[in-house]
C-alpha positions, -999 to +999 in steps of 0.1 A: -385-777+911-399-754+883-380-745+857-374-708+870-367-720+898-344-743+884-315-717+876-295-725+901-294-759+892-278-747+855-256-731+874-248-766+892-246-782+857-219-757+846-196-768+881-200-801+871-190-794+831-161-776+845-152-800+874-152-831+844-131-806+823-106-800+849-103-843+862-107-849+825-072-825+820-053-843+847-065-883+837-056-873+799-027-859+808-015-891+828-027-916+804-031-901+771-065-912+749-060-949+764-080-925+795-112-935+801-149-918+813-145-939+847-114-924+852-124-891+848-160-893+868-142-908+901-113-876+898-142-853+895-161-874+926-189-873+899-212-902+890-202-917+850-239-910+843-228-872+851-202-868+828-220-881+796-250-855+803-221-830+792-202-855+770-220-884+751-189-895+741-155-899+749-143-880+716-168-855+723-151-849+759-117-850+744-127-821+717-144-802+748-106-803+760-092-793+728-112-768+727-105-756+761-069-757+754-068-737+722-092-709+737-067-707+761-040-702+734-057-679+718-056-658+751-021-658+755-016-649+719-041-617+723-021-609+755+012-605+739-011-584+705-016-563+739+019-554+746+038-520+743+071-534+760+088-551+732+094-555+696+070-571+667+090-604+666+094-610+703+056-606+706+054-631+678+078-654+692+066-654+728+033-658+715+045-690+699+065-705+730+031-698+752+011-720+731+037-741+732+040-743+769-002-748+766+001-779+746+033-797+762+008-799+793-022-809+777-014-846+761-052-853+748-045-825+729-011-832+717-021-866+706-052-855+689-030-835+668-009-870+661-043-884+649-059-860+627-051-848+592-044-812+598-047-788+626-074-795+651-111-792+641-124-759+662-151-740+671-156-711+642-154-683+668-120-701+686-108-707+652-111-671+643-097-655+669-066-676+673-061-669+628-066-627+631-046-627+667-013-650+656-021-634+623-018-596+633+013-607+651+029-623+623+018-586+601+035-566+627+065-590+627+067-587+589+063-549+590+088-543+614+112-567+587+124-590+617+103-623+603+106-636+569+086-619+545+075-655+531+060-670+560+027-673+559+000-678+586-007-717+576+027-718+579+026-713+616-007-729+626+016-765+612+046-756+627+026-757+658+009-787+654+045-804+649+055-792+686+023-802+698+031-842+683+070-836+695+063-827+729+053-863+733+082-877+715+108-892+735+144-877+729+180-875+744+170-840+762+145-833+784+116-809+773+133-817+739+101-794+723+116-763+735+149-768+715+131-775+688+109-747+689+136-726+697+151-740+660+121-733+645+117-698+654+154-688+642+141-702+609+116-680+609+137-645+613+143-627+581+177-631+593+178-665+594+163-670+561+193-684+539+168-689+509+128-683+496+104-709+508+091-730+480+061-718+468+051-743+446+028-757+467+009-727+473+000-717+437-029-729+417-023-760+396-022-759+358-055-762+344 
């Protein structure tokens, strides 16, 4: 086949990549970071070489899974931004609930959150879209007076990383992350603030 006639092959390659990602999500959900490429290939019903053509290393595959999940988190946040049937804090809180639910189903993303400092690396466009959307949800809730005024966007990102990590911690209650997120969301409400948040870490160090 010529390169022009090879367009269907590119479509096949895209389908294979999606098949590998879907299979990897299932395998990593069961086995976490210990999952092997061979297991992913068997789940996807493709050869190991097909997996490596799309994802040259296991880390590249895990990063692609994380990127895909964070894209879905951004989509869920955008959906809340477009709502007109609720107040600003409810939309903000629901975006956090939707994001945490995605984290809870994605073991590899949760383990990635535990294993790397700060927030997971993302493509710049994904990071910007997520920051812009969640930032606007927070801004609206603060303008409404329902979210505490001293909350900053970085707080939200770090909290969600913590919730993602907590989904893999053993707890006396099932789905304990839901309890933790409920506590966190209540702490973000302006009515729940009992003292201002420490600000010293947000200030530049003295020369």
